[in-house]
All heavy atoms as an XYZ file, in Angstrom:
896
protein
N      18.032     39.913     23.216
C      17.030     38.931     23.560
C      17.111     37.790     22.559
O      17.112     37.989     21.364
C      15.635     39.584     23.508
C      14.547     38.573     23.680
S      12.918     39.221     23.345
C      12.553     40.000     24.868
N      17.190     36.566     23.050
C      17.266     35.399     22.195
C      15.842     34.943     21.860
O      15.004     34.821     22.726
C      18.011     34.280     22.908
C      18.277     33.114     22.024
C      19.187     32.138     22.690
C      19.432     30.996     21.704
N      20.382     30.065     22.191
N      15.583     34.689     20.583
C      14.256     34.260     20.158
C      14.205     32.739     20.074
O      15.134     32.108     19.604
C      13.919     34.832     18.790
C      13.793     36.346     18.704
C      13.510     36.747     17.268
C      12.702     36.845     19.607
N      13.111     32.190     20.523
C      12.873     30.758     20.392
C      11.961     30.550     19.199
O      11.183     31.426     18.853
C      12.207     30.207     21.667
C      13.103     30.313     22.865
N      14.170     29.494     23.035
C      13.080     31.155     23.921
C      14.781     29.819     24.166
N      14.135     30.828     24.717
N      12.004     29.387     18.583
C      11.173     29.156     17.394
C       9.679     29.304     17.663
O       8.908     29.579     16.772
C      11.492     27.723     16.986
C      12.637     27.284     17.806
C      12.840     28.263     18.897
N       9.263     29.137     18.894
C       7.827     29.198     19.178
C       7.372     30.557     19.685
O       6.226     30.752     20.014
C       7.412     28.097     20.157
C       8.151     28.147     21.462
C       7.816     28.872     22.548
C       9.344     27.480     21.800
N       8.712     28.709     23.545
C       9.684     27.840     23.110
C      10.195     26.612     21.123
C      10.810     27.370     23.760
C      11.308     26.142     21.773
C      11.604     26.523     23.071
N       8.262     31.511     19.758
C       7.863     32.856     20.179
C       8.466     33.888     19.250
O       9.468     33.660     18.598
C       8.336     33.168     21.620
O       9.756     33.108     21.641
C       7.744     32.223     22.627
N       7.820     35.044     19.228
C       8.342     36.184     18.485
C       8.445     37.359     19.457
O       7.525     37.635     20.213
C       7.394     36.576     17.349
C       7.371     35.699     16.118
C       6.327     36.211     15.146
C       8.721     35.676     15.441
N       9.539     38.055     19.417
C       9.661     39.244     20.259
C       8.914     40.380     19.587
O       8.953     40.529     18.369
C      11.124     39.601     20.446
N       8.211     41.145     20.365
C       7.486     42.284     19.843
C       8.482     43.444     19.757
O       8.815     44.058     20.753
C       6.310     42.607     20.759
C       5.383     43.621     20.131
O       5.635     44.070     18.997
O       4.400     43.949     20.796
N       8.976     43.719     18.571
C      10.020     44.727     18.412
C       9.502     46.144     18.558
O      10.267     47.052     18.811
C      10.698     44.544     17.058
C      11.468     43.245     16.987
C      12.190     43.111     15.696
C      12.917     41.776     15.692
N      13.819     41.603     14.640
N       8.211     46.359     18.375
C       7.670     47.706     18.473
C       7.528     48.150     19.915
O       7.638     49.323     20.223
C       6.334     47.787     17.749
C       6.481     47.566     16.261
C       5.142     47.449     15.560
O       4.101     47.675     16.199
O       5.153     47.120     14.372
N       7.275     47.229     20.828
C       7.142     47.570     22.241
C       8.475     47.367     22.931
O       9.215     46.450     22.628
C       6.090     46.681     22.925
C       4.700     46.950     22.369
O       4.470     48.046     21.849
O       3.862     46.026     22.454
N       8.742     48.237     23.892
C       9.976     48.113     24.631
C       9.853     47.167     25.824
O      10.846     46.839     26.443
C      10.458     49.487     25.118
C      11.058     50.278     23.973
O      11.634     49.649     23.058
O      10.950     51.506     24.020
N       8.599     46.757     26.151
C       8.471     45.821     27.269
C       8.939     44.441     26.809
O       9.075     44.153     25.638
C       7.049     45.794     27.837
C       6.013     45.406     26.794
O       6.432     44.900     25.726
O       4.811     45.594     27.035
N       9.211     43.557     27.741
C       9.824     42.274     27.395
C       8.807     41.164     27.163
O       9.139     40.008     27.224
C      10.788     41.859     28.508
O      10.065     41.713     29.711
N       7.557     41.523     26.885
C       6.556     40.491     26.599
C       6.760     39.951     25.185
O       7.147     40.675     24.288
C       5.150     41.081     26.723
C       4.729     41.341     28.149
C       3.277     41.772     28.225
O       2.483     41.285     27.400
O       2.978     42.582     29.089
N       6.478     38.701     25.043
C       6.587     38.064     23.724
C       5.225     37.516     23.345
O       4.456     37.093     24.184
C       7.609     36.936     23.771
N       4.922     37.544     22.072
C       3.657     36.967     21.625
C       3.920     35.539     21.155
O       4.984     35.232     20.631
C       3.046     37.801     20.510
O       3.953     37.901     19.440
N       2.960     34.686     21.345
C       3.110     33.277     20.998
C       2.617     33.058     19.579
O       1.552     33.530     19.203
C       2.312     32.382     21.978
C       2.385     30.928     21.557
C       2.826     32.563     23.382
N       3.408     32.359     18.825
C       3.031     32.001     17.472
C       2.576     30.546     17.506
O       3.280     29.680     17.988
C       4.221     32.146     16.497
C       3.838     31.647     15.117
C       4.672     33.584     16.443
N       1.380     30.308     17.003
C       0.867     28.945     16.963
C       1.294     28.330     15.638
O       0.874     28.781     14.577
C      -0.672     28.922     17.097
C      -1.193     27.505     17.017
C      -1.101     29.600     18.387
N       2.147     27.338     15.732
C       2.614     26.671     14.525
C       1.633     25.571     14.158
O       1.300     24.740     14.977
C       3.992     26.080     14.759
N       1.168     25.622     12.932
C       0.258     24.575     12.480
C       1.022     23.620     11.582
O       1.768     24.043     10.705
C      -0.942     25.156     11.710
O      -0.442     25.918     10.618
C      -1.806     26.018     12.602
N       0.847     22.368     11.846
C       1.479     21.344     11.026
C       0.506     20.925      9.943
O      -0.668     20.746     10.220
C       1.770     20.102     11.866
C       3.043     20.147     12.583
C       3.329     18.771     13.115
N       4.313     18.868     14.172
C       4.571     17.943     15.046
N       3.874     16.824     15.009
N       5.486     18.099     15.953
N       1.019     20.725      8.748
C       0.113     20.201      7.719
C      -0.276     18.772      8.100
O       0.550     18.010      8.576
C       0.947     20.223      6.438
C       2.357     20.315      6.887
C       2.352     20.955      8.249
N      -1.525     18.451      7.937
C      -1.997     17.120      8.287
C      -1.454     16.126      7.264
O      -1.620     16.304      6.065
C      -3.522     17.099      8.280
C      -4.075     15.874      8.913
C      -5.371     16.189      9.594
C      -5.765     14.967     10.401
N      -6.471     15.280     11.577
N      -0.754     15.122      7.761
C      -0.185     14.138      6.848
C      -1.222     13.074      6.534
O      -1.959     12.636      7.402
C       1.068     13.468      7.448
O       0.725     12.921      8.713
C       2.201     14.460      7.611
N      -1.260     12.705      5.278
C      -2.179     11.668      4.838
C      -1.573     10.317      5.142
O      -0.372     10.116      5.008
C      -2.378     11.753      3.323
C      -3.573     12.500      2.888
C      -3.765     12.222      1.407
C      -4.756     13.170      0.804
N      -4.853     12.968     -0.634
N      -2.425      9.392      5.518
C      -1.952      8.023      5.686
C      -1.711      7.443      4.300
O      -2.467      7.717      3.369
C      -2.997      7.188      6.402
C      -3.090      7.559      7.851
C      -3.670      6.442      8.615
N      -3.271      6.628     10.002
C      -3.680      5.881     10.971
N      -4.506      4.889     10.728
N      -3.280      6.086     12.192
N      -0.665      6.628      4.173
C      -0.410      6.048      2.849
C      -1.536      5.083      2.482
O      -2.133      4.452      3.358
C       0.913      5.303      3.035
C       1.054      5.104      4.491
C       0.304      6.207      5.166
N      -1.819      4.959      1.195
C      -2.877      4.039      0.783
C      -2.494      2.600      1.108
O      -1.314      2.246      1.118
C      -2.982      4.251     -0.726
C      -1.688      4.856     -1.121
C      -1.179      5.613      0.071
N      -3.488      1.793      1.374
C      -3.251      0.385      1.678
C      -3.589     -0.466      0.460
O      -4.397     -0.076     -0.384
C      -4.095     -0.042      2.877
C      -3.730      0.639      4.192
C      -4.689      0.222      5.293
C      -2.291      0.344      4.595
N      -2.968     -1.627      0.409
C      -3.140     -2.534     -0.719
C      -3.509     -3.921     -0.223
O      -2.914     -4.432      0.717
C      -1.848     -2.608     -1.547
C      -1.579     -1.321     -2.273
C      -1.013     -0.235     -1.613
C      -1.921     -1.172     -3.606
C      -0.795      0.969     -2.260
C      -1.703      0.025     -4.274
C      -1.143      1.082     -3.593
O      -0.934      2.266     -4.247
N      -4.493     -4.519     -0.904
C      -4.899     -5.879     -0.592
C      -3.997     -6.834     -1.365
O      -3.749     -6.631     -2.558
C      -6.345     -6.132     -1.022
C      -7.353     -5.287     -0.293
C      -8.767     -5.642     -0.694
C      -9.109     -5.017     -2.020
N     -10.532     -5.109     -2.372
N      -3.522     -7.867     -0.679
C      -2.774     -8.926     -1.344
C      -3.759    -10.069     -1.568
O      -4.432    -10.512     -0.637
C      -1.565     -9.383     -0.499
C      -0.875    -10.570     -1.160
C      -0.580     -8.232     -0.326
N      -3.852    -10.501     -2.820
C      -4.827    -11.509     -3.224
C      -4.134    -12.779     -3.687
O      -3.123    -12.716     -4.400
C      -5.684    -10.973     -4.378
C      -6.349     -9.622     -4.156
C      -6.836     -9.048     -5.468
C      -7.484     -9.762     -3.181
N      -4.696    -13.907     -3.301
C      -4.222    -15.199     -3.774
C      -5.282    -15.729     -4.736
O      -6.484    -15.692     -4.425
C      -4.073    -16.142     -2.580
C      -2.920    -17.126     -2.578
C      -1.596    -16.451     -2.909
C      -2.828    -17.813     -1.240
N      -4.841    -16.193     -5.910
C      -5.761    -16.647     -6.951
C      -5.729    -18.164     -7.080
O      -4.675    -18.787     -6.959
C      -5.380    -16.011     -8.295
C      -5.233    -14.493     -8.298
C      -4.742    -14.005     -9.646
C      -6.532    -13.823     -7.927
N      -6.880    -18.727     -7.338
C      -7.000    -20.175     -7.483
C      -6.483    -20.636     -8.832
O      -6.554    -19.920     -9.829
C      -8.464    -20.594     -7.327
C      -8.621    -22.094     -7.254
O      -7.852    -22.767     -6.594
N      -9.630    -22.625     -7.932
N      -5.943    -21.838     -8.856
C      -5.616    -22.503    -10.108
C      -5.909    -23.990     -9.899
O      -6.174    -24.427     -8.792
C      -4.151    -22.254    -10.511
C      -3.170    -22.840     -9.526
O      -3.019    -24.075     -9.505
O      -2.543    -22.071     -8.776
N      -5.881    -24.735    -10.984
C      -6.241    -26.154    -10.903
C      -5.058    -27.073    -10.611
O      -5.232    -28.291    -10.585
C      -6.903    -26.599    -12.219
C      -8.237    -25.911    -12.441
O      -8.880    -25.545    -11.448
O      -8.625    -25.737    -13.617
N      -3.883    -26.506    -10.374
C      -2.690    -27.352    -10.267
C      -1.949    -27.247     -8.936
O      -1.335    -28.218     -8.512
C      -1.718    -27.031    -11.421
C      -2.378    -27.202    -12.756
C      -2.819    -26.099    -13.480
C      -2.591    -28.459    -13.291
C      -3.447    -26.253    -14.708
C      -3.230    -28.629    -14.523
C      -3.648    -27.515    -15.215
O      -4.272    -27.675    -16.416
N      -1.968    -26.106     -8.303
C      -1.229    -25.940     -7.051
C      -1.911    -26.739     -5.940
O      -3.103    -26.564     -5.699
C      -1.163    -24.450     -6.646
O      -0.582    -23.706     -7.720
C      -0.330    -24.253     -5.393
N      -1.166    -27.600     -5.250
C      -1.768    -28.393     -4.172
C      -2.246    -27.505     -3.020
O      -1.627    -26.487     -2.692
C      -0.626    -29.298     -3.702
C       0.403    -29.245     -4.776
C       0.237    -27.946     -5.475
N      -3.340    -27.909     -2.418
C      -3.907    -27.162     -1.295
C      -2.906    -27.042     -0.147
O      -2.836    -26.010      0.510
C      -5.194    -27.833     -0.809
C      -6.322    -27.764     -1.803
S      -7.776    -28.618     -1.154
C      -8.961    -28.248     -2.426
N      -2.129    -28.094      0.069
C      -1.134    -28.089      1.152
C      -0.073    -27.005      0.926
O       0.415    -26.397      1.869
C      -0.449    -29.462      1.278
C      -1.372    -30.597      1.642
C      -2.165    -31.150      0.449
O      -1.806    -30.870     -0.727
O      -3.164    -31.845      0.703
N       0.263    -26.791     -0.353
C       1.252    -25.765     -0.678
C       0.696    -24.377     -0.367
O       1.404    -23.526      0.179
C       1.673    -25.859     -2.155
C       2.761    -24.892     -2.521
C       4.078    -25.154     -2.191
C       2.475    -23.710     -3.192
C       5.093    -24.266     -2.505
C       3.471    -22.807     -3.516
C       4.794    -23.092     -3.174
N      -0.567    -24.154     -0.693
C      -1.212    -22.863     -0.408
C      -1.230    -22.612      1.103
O      -0.911    -21.521      1.563
C      -2.634    -22.802     -1.004
C      -3.338    -21.508     -0.609
C      -2.573    -22.934     -2.523
N      -1.561    -23.637      1.872
C      -1.563    -23.517      3.336
C      -0.155    -23.162      3.831
O       0.018    -22.263      4.666
C      -2.075    -24.823      4.002
C      -1.817    -24.814      5.499
C      -3.560    -25.011      3.714
N       0.859    -23.824      3.295
C       2.245    -23.555      3.695
C       2.646    -22.110      3.371
O       3.318    -21.452      4.168
C       3.191    -24.542      3.009
N       2.221    -21.608      2.204
C       2.510    -20.219      1.800
C       1.879    -19.240      2.785
O       2.515    -18.273      3.223
C       2.015    -19.955      0.361
C       1.919    -18.464      0.066
C       2.920    -20.632     -0.645
N       0.634    -19.480      3.140
C      -0.079    -18.581      4.063
C       0.568    -18.568      5.444
O       0.680    -17.517      6.074
C      -1.552    -18.974      4.148
C      -2.339    -18.773      2.845
C      -3.702    -19.442      2.923
C      -2.474    -17.289      2.530
N       0.999    -19.721      5.900
C       1.678    -19.795      7.199
C       3.036    -19.094      7.140
O       3.377    -18.307      8.025
C       1.860    -21.256      7.613
C       0.577    -21.947      7.984
C       0.740    -23.436      8.232
O       1.866    -23.978      8.046
O      -0.254    -24.084      8.598
N       3.779    -19.369      6.095
C       5.153    -18.862      5.981
C       5.234    -17.354      5.732
O       6.011    -16.649      6.364
C       5.867    -19.608      4.857
C       7.291    -19.162      4.654
C       7.966    -20.025      3.623
N       9.347    -19.617      3.457
C      10.308    -20.431      3.120
N      10.072    -21.703      2.906
N      11.530    -19.985      2.963
N       4.438    -16.850      4.793
C       4.580    -15.457      4.378
C       3.576    -14.497      5.014
O       3.780    -13.285      4.968
C       4.509    -15.344      2.856
C       5.627    -16.073      2.170
C       5.398    -17.267      1.511
C       6.922    -15.588      2.219
C       6.427    -17.952      0.900
C       7.972    -16.265      1.616
C       7.725    -17.459      0.949
N       2.510    -15.040      5.587
C       1.494    -14.163      6.165
C       1.268    -14.415      7.647
O       0.381    -13.834      8.253
C       0.182    -14.279      5.368
C       0.359    -13.850      3.938
C       0.637    -14.777      2.945
C       0.303    -12.504      3.586
C       0.836    -14.382      1.634
C       0.506    -12.098      2.281
C       0.773    -13.031      1.300
N       2.079    -15.303      8.231
C       2.050    -15.533      9.673
C       0.733    -16.089     10.201
O       0.385    -15.851     11.355
N       0.022    -16.814      9.366
C      -1.265    -17.378      9.795
C      -1.062    -18.703     10.507
O      -0.083    -19.413     10.265
C      -2.172    -17.580      8.582
C      -2.572    -16.305      7.902
S      -3.702    -16.661      6.544
C      -3.823    -15.040      5.819
N      -2.017    -19.044     11.343
C      -2.011    -20.361     11.985
C      -2.460    -21.391     10.946
O      -2.968    -21.037      9.874
C      -2.984    -20.405     13.173
O      -4.322    -20.229     12.678
C      -2.662    -19.326     14.203
N      -2.321    -22.646     11.300
C      -2.770    -23.714     10.390
C      -4.258    -23.599     10.108
O      -4.699    -23.753      8.965
C      -2.469    -25.086     10.996
O      -1.085    -25.267     11.096
N      -5.038    -23.309     11.150
C      -6.488    -23.192     10.989
C      -6.853    -22.012     10.092
O      -7.695    -22.135      9.194
C      -7.160    -23.051     12.354
N      -6.216    -20.860     10.330
C      -6.481    -19.677      9.497
C      -6.094    -19.949      8.044
O      -6.839    -19.613      7.114
C      -5.681    -18.470     10.009
C      -6.138    -17.931     11.337
C      -5.143    -16.918     11.893
O      -3.928    -17.055     11.746
N      -5.666    -15.897     12.565
N      -4.927    -20.555      7.863
C      -4.443    -20.860      6.512
C      -5.390    -21.795      5.787
O      -5.667    -21.619      4.599
C      -3.053    -21.497      6.583
O      -2.143    -20.613      7.168
N      -5.886    -22.789      6.499
C      -6.805    -23.750      5.893
C      -8.092    -23.059      5.454
O      -8.591    -23.304      4.351
C      -7.099    -24.888      6.883
C      -7.841    -26.030      6.263
C      -7.178    -26.971      5.485
C      -9.209    -26.161      6.438
C      -7.868    -28.026      4.890
C      -9.906    -27.206      5.839
C      -9.236    -28.141      5.068
N      -8.619    -22.178      6.290
C      -9.855    -21.448      5.953
C      -9.665    -20.574      4.711
O     -10.507    -20.559      3.813
C     -10.316    -20.580      7.128
C     -10.933    -21.355      8.261
C     -12.215    -22.074      7.856
O     -13.056    -21.462      7.166
O     -12.359    -23.247      8.224
N      -8.563    -19.832      4.670
C      -8.283    -18.963      3.516
C      -8.083    -19.811      2.253
O      -8.579    -19.475      1.179
C      -7.048    -18.067      3.771
C      -7.296    -17.123      4.940
C      -6.656    -17.305      2.520
C      -8.256    -15.990      4.663
N      -7.365    -20.915      2.393
C      -7.136    -21.803      1.249
C      -8.471    -22.304      0.694
O      -8.671    -22.345     -0.528
C      -6.252    -22.981      1.671
C      -6.016    -24.028      0.592
S      -7.302    -25.295      0.465
C      -7.226    -26.077      2.055
N      -9.402    -22.654      1.575
C     -10.721    -23.102      1.117
C     -11.477    -21.981      0.405
O     -12.156    -22.225     -0.596
C     -11.548    -23.636      2.285
C     -11.170    -25.023      2.790
C     -12.047    -25.415      3.977
C     -11.266    -26.070      1.690
N     -11.329    -20.761      0.905
C     -11.967    -19.609      0.246
C     -11.398    -19.424     -1.151
O     -12.147    -19.215     -2.116
C     -11.775    -18.323      1.084
O     -12.331    -18.536      2.376
C     -12.428    -17.131      0.432
N     -10.082    -19.517     -1.272
C      -9.439    -19.400     -2.586
C      -9.952    -20.503     -3.503
O     -10.303    -20.259     -4.660
C      -7.895    -19.474     -2.464
C      -7.232    -19.565     -3.835
C      -7.354    -18.283     -1.698
N     -10.034    -21.711     -2.972
C     -10.468    -22.869     -3.757
C     -11.923    -22.724     -4.224
O     -12.242    -22.996     -5.383
C     -10.302    -24.144     -2.920
C     -10.694    -25.388     -3.638
N      -9.964    -25.885     -4.704
C     -11.735    -26.243     -3.462
C     -10.558    -26.982     -5.142
N     -11.630    -27.231     -4.397
N     -12.801    -22.282     -3.336
C     -14.230    -22.198     -3.648
C     -14.612    -20.943     -4.430
O     -15.452    -20.987     -5.329
C     -15.058    -22.241     -2.358
C     -15.017    -23.588     -1.673
C     -15.766    -23.540     -0.358
C     -15.653    -24.858      0.384
N     -16.279    -24.801      1.710
N     -14.006    -19.803     -4.079
C     -14.406    -18.533     -4.703
C     -13.462    -18.068     -5.807
O     -13.748    -17.113     -6.512
C     -14.523    -17.447     -3.636
C     -15.632    -17.740     -2.638
C     -15.878    -16.577     -1.726
C     -17.063    -16.890     -0.823
N     -17.386    -15.780      0.056
N     -12.296    -18.699     -5.892
C     -11.351    -18.338     -6.941
C     -10.330    -17.292     -6.534
O      -9.317    -17.113     -7.187
N     -10.595    -16.583     -5.426
C      -9.684    -15.539     -4.959
C      -9.980    -15.250     -3.488
O     -11.111    -15.442     -3.037
C      -9.825    -14.252     -5.814
C     -11.186    -13.627     -5.657
C      -8.729    -13.255     -5.509
N      -8.959    -14.809     -2.769
C      -9.167    -14.389     -1.381
C      -8.133    -13.334     -1.015
O      -6.986    -13.373     -1.485
C      -9.057    -15.567     -0.418
N      -8.551    -12.403     -0.181
C      -7.625    -11.407      0.358
C      -6.864    -12.086      1.488
O      -7.463    -12.643      2.411
C      -8.384    -10.171      0.898
C      -7.418     -9.203      1.559
C      -9.162     -9.497     -0.213
N      -5.543    -12.054      1.409
C      -4.728    -12.712      2.430
C      -4.036    -11.712      3.353
O      -3.379    -12.104      4.314
C      -3.703    -13.680      1.806
C      -4.429    -14.831      1.122
C      -2.791    -12.978      0.827
N      -4.189    -10.419      3.070
C      -3.626     -9.387      3.931
C      -3.792     -8.021      3.302
O      -4.030     -7.901      2.100
N      -3.670     -6.997      4.153
C      -3.743     -5.608      3.700
C      -2.512     -4.893      4.257
O      -2.272     -4.923      5.469
C      -5.043     -4.925      4.180
C      -5.084     -3.476      3.741
C      -6.260     -5.680      3.668
N      -1.750     -4.275      3.372
C      -0.452     -3.713      3.738
C      -0.193     -2.398      3.007
O      -0.882     -2.071      2.046
C       0.670     -4.696      3.349
C       0.473     -6.093      3.860
C      -0.088     -7.068      3.051
C       0.848     -6.440      5.150
C      -0.269     -8.365      3.513
C       0.674     -7.726      5.624
C       0.114     -8.694      4.806
N       0.868     -1.712      3.440
C       1.341     -0.551      2.680
C       1.871     -1.067      1.338
O       2.112     -2.270      1.171
C       2.459      0.169      3.443
O       3.610     -0.657      3.502
N       2.057     -0.172      0.397
C       2.470     -0.559     -0.957
C       3.742     -1.395     -0.954
O       3.809     -2.449     -1.589
C       2.662      0.690     -1.826
C       2.959      0.363     -3.253
N       4.242      0.220     -3.722
C       2.134      0.127     -4.299
C       4.197     -0.077     -5.004
N       2.927     -0.142     -5.387
N       4.763     -0.946     -0.245
C       6.054     -1.627     -0.255
C       5.957     -3.031      0.325
O       6.538     -3.979     -0.201
C       7.111     -0.816      0.516
C       7.493      0.490     -0.130
C       6.482      1.602      0.099
O       5.599      1.474      0.982
O       6.549      2.613     -0.627
N       5.231     -3.165      1.420
C       5.104     -4.475      2.054
C       4.275     -5.405      1.179
O       4.634     -6.573      0.983
C       4.531     -4.351      3.477
C       5.544     -3.617      4.365
C       4.184     -5.718      4.054
C       5.055     -3.282      5.746
N       3.191     -4.895      0.616
C       2.352     -5.713     -0.276
C       3.162     -6.197     -1.471
O       3.096     -7.373     -1.850
C       1.137     -4.917     -0.734
N       3.936     -5.296     -2.037
C       4.771     -5.631     -3.193
C       5.778     -6.730     -2.840
O       5.994     -7.670     -3.606
C       5.510     -4.360     -3.624
C       5.958     -4.311     -5.036
C       6.465     -2.920     -5.394
O       7.282     -2.348     -4.647
O       6.023     -2.410     -6.434
N       6.367     -6.619     -1.664
C       7.339     -7.610     -1.201
C       6.669     -8.966     -0.996
O       7.207     -9.995     -1.407
C       8.008     -7.141      0.111
O       8.670     -5.902     -0.144
C       8.995     -8.162      0.629
N       5.498     -8.968     -0.363
C       4.773    -10.227     -0.118
C       4.439    -10.916     -1.444
O       4.621    -12.129     -1.582
C       3.484     -9.977      0.664
C       3.685     -9.411      2.043
C       3.974    -10.479      3.036
C       4.002     -9.893      4.443
N       4.551    -10.836      5.397
N       3.948    -10.145     -2.407
C       3.605    -10.710     -3.716
C       4.846    -11.330     -4.354
O       4.803    -12.468     -4.849
C       2.979     -9.641     -4.643
C       2.882    -10.139     -6.084
C       1.607     -9.231     -4.124
N       5.951    -10.617     -4.336
C       7.197    -11.121     -4.934
C       7.670    -12.394     -4.227
O       8.090    -13.356     -4.886
C       8.274    -10.046     -4.875
N       7.599    -12.407     -2.894
C       8.028    -13.587     -2.134
C       7.188    -14.812     -2.496
O       7.730    -15.898     -2.722
C       7.918    -13.328     -0.633
C       8.951    -12.365     -0.094
C       8.706    -12.011      1.373
O       7.571    -11.974      1.834
N       9.781    -11.766      2.093
N       5.870    -14.631     -2.545
C       4.978    -15.752     -2.858
C       5.226    -16.245     -4.280
O       5.326    -17.459     -4.521
C       3.497    -15.348     -2.660
C       2.563    -16.415     -3.218
C       3.212    -15.109     -1.184
N       5.338    -15.316     -5.217
C       5.548    -15.706     -6.612
C       6.885    -16.435     -6.790
O       6.957    -17.446     -7.496
C       5.480    -14.475     -7.516
C       4.107    -13.808     -7.552
S       2.829    -14.843     -8.225
C       3.328    -14.881     -9.939
N       7.932    -15.944     -6.155
C       9.245    -16.598     -6.237
C       9.201    -17.994     -5.626
O       9.731    -18.949     -6.189
C      10.318    -15.764     -5.534
C      10.670    -14.495     -6.285
O      10.323    -14.376     -7.478
O      11.301    -13.610     -5.669
N       8.568    -18.108     -4.461
C       8.464    -19.380     -3.768
C       7.684    -20.390     -4.618
O       8.081    -21.550     -4.745
C       7.789    -19.166     -2.405
C       7.856    -20.334     -1.474
C       9.063    -20.744     -0.924
C       6.700    -21.021     -1.116
C       9.126    -21.814     -0.045
C       6.750    -22.094     -0.242
C       7.958    -22.501      0.296
N       6.580    -19.946     -5.215
C       5.778    -20.829     -6.074
C       6.588    -21.275     -7.287
O       6.569    -22.464     -7.662
C       4.505    -20.118     -6.506
N       7.311    -20.343     -7.892
C       8.134    -20.666     -9.062
C       9.224    -21.676     -8.707
O       9.468    -22.629     -9.448
C       8.771    -19.387     -9.614
C       8.673    -19.287    -11.120
C       9.147    -17.958    -11.684
N       8.175    -16.903    -11.428
C       8.435    -15.773    -10.746
N       9.633    -15.532    -10.271
N       7.509    -14.879    -10.554
N       9.867    -21.458     -7.542
C      10.919    -22.378     -7.098
C      10.389    -23.804     -6.921
O      11.109    -24.770     -7.130
C      11.517    -21.911     -5.767
C      12.383    -20.691     -5.859
C      12.743    -20.144     -4.482
O      12.426    -20.741     -3.449
N      13.397    -18.994     -4.455
N       9.130    -23.901     -6.521
C       8.523    -25.216     -6.298
C       7.680    -25.673     -7.489
O       6.915    -26.624     -7.396
C       7.693    -25.191     -5.012
C       8.544    -25.087     -3.794
N       8.991    -23.872     -3.287
C       9.066    -26.042     -2.993
C       9.731    -24.093     -2.230
N       9.804    -25.404     -2.018
N       7.822    -24.961     -8.598
C       7.179    -25.292     -9.872
C       5.652    -25.383     -9.766
O       5.027    -26.295    -10.304
C       7.783    -26.572    -10.444
C       9.262    -26.425    -10.715
C       9.902    -27.690    -11.222
O       9.355    -28.782    -11.098
N      11.080    -27.550    -11.794
N       5.074    -24.410     -9.067
C       3.618    -24.300     -8.980
C       3.181    -23.009     -9.658
O       3.859    -21.985     -9.559
C       3.153    -24.287     -7.525
C       3.415    -25.567     -6.800
N       2.890    -26.778     -7.200
C       4.162    -25.842     -5.705
C       3.298    -27.726     -6.378
N       4.069    -27.189     -5.460
N       2.026    -23.038    -10.318
C       1.547    -21.839    -11.018
C       0.747    -20.869    -10.133
O       0.030    -20.015    -10.646
C       0.652    -22.433    -12.109
C       0.111    -23.685    -11.510
C       1.221    -24.218    -10.627
N       0.892    -20.982     -8.839
C       0.154    -20.128     -7.911
C       0.373    -18.656     -8.247
O       1.505    -18.224     -8.490
C       0.607    -20.399     -6.474
C      -0.100    -19.607     -5.365
C      -1.571    -20.007     -5.287
C       0.578    -19.844     -4.027
N      -0.715    -17.884     -8.274
C      -0.634    -16.463     -8.585
C      -1.019    -15.631     -7.368
O      -1.987    -15.950     -6.669
C      -1.580    -16.112     -9.745
C      -1.163    -16.723    -11.064
C       0.151    -16.173    -11.568
O       0.284    -14.982    -11.777
N       1.135    -17.039    -11.738
N      -0.274    -14.566     -7.168
C      -0.522    -13.636     -6.067
C      -0.435    -12.231     -6.653
O       0.499    -11.929     -7.398
C       0.547    -13.849     -4.989
S       0.278    -12.901     -3.483
N      -1.430    -11.420     -6.354
C      -1.460    -10.050     -6.880
C      -1.798     -9.084     -5.758
O      -2.107     -9.487     -4.643
C      -2.504     -9.891     -7.997
O      -3.794    -10.157     -7.462
C      -2.234    -10.825     -9.159
N      -1.777     -7.804     -6.103
C      -2.155     -6.779     -5.137
C      -3.011     -5.735     -5.838
O      -2.889     -5.520     -7.038
C      -0.930     -6.135     -4.493
C       0.003     -5.423     -5.445
S       1.522     -4.886     -4.644
C       1.142     -3.168     -4.380
N      -3.899     -5.128     -5.065
C      -4.695     -4.029     -5.613
C      -4.975     -3.029     -4.505
O      -5.046     -3.383     -3.318
C      -5.999     -4.532     -6.237
C      -6.980     -5.135     -5.286
C      -8.229     -5.636     -5.993
O      -8.139     -6.185     -7.099
O      -9.309     -5.489     -5.410
N      -5.120     -1.786     -4.902
C      -5.360     -0.719     -3.941
C      -6.716     -0.923     -3.259
O      -7.686     -1.298     -3.900
C      -5.338      0.634     -4.647
C      -5.261      1.780     -3.675
C      -4.953      3.034     -4.412
N      -4.992      4.142     -3.468
C      -4.515      5.322     -3.711
N      -3.966      5.565     -4.866
N      -4.588      6.267     -2.816
N      -6.720     -0.711     -1.977
C      -7.948     -0.926     -1.208
C      -8.955      0.163     -1.460
O      -8.661      1.291     -1.693
C      -7.619     -1.005      0.280
C      -8.764     -1.550      1.068
C      -8.379     -1.813      2.510
O      -7.683     -0.984      3.111
O      -8.774     -2.857      3.020
């Protein structure tokens, strides 16, 4: 008798009935999410911040403008929530882009 992974043959009984084994899967945890934050400074032009939000976070012009104003008025704004790897990549992309254009724009991430 060939055994399948989901059944066990009852070796003590000679009849051909099989008992079913219920396989339980361990519940997988969702990976933690991270907020990507844009920080205000007194030197980076507002237009550059809008361009960053459109380019790296896929926002519309209107969305980018609203977030840029939040950064300007409150000093910081959450621009997205991502898995660790994606958040890390977004932060690196923004920081590299700002550096290339000689702006002191800061982007960080923190666990949600």
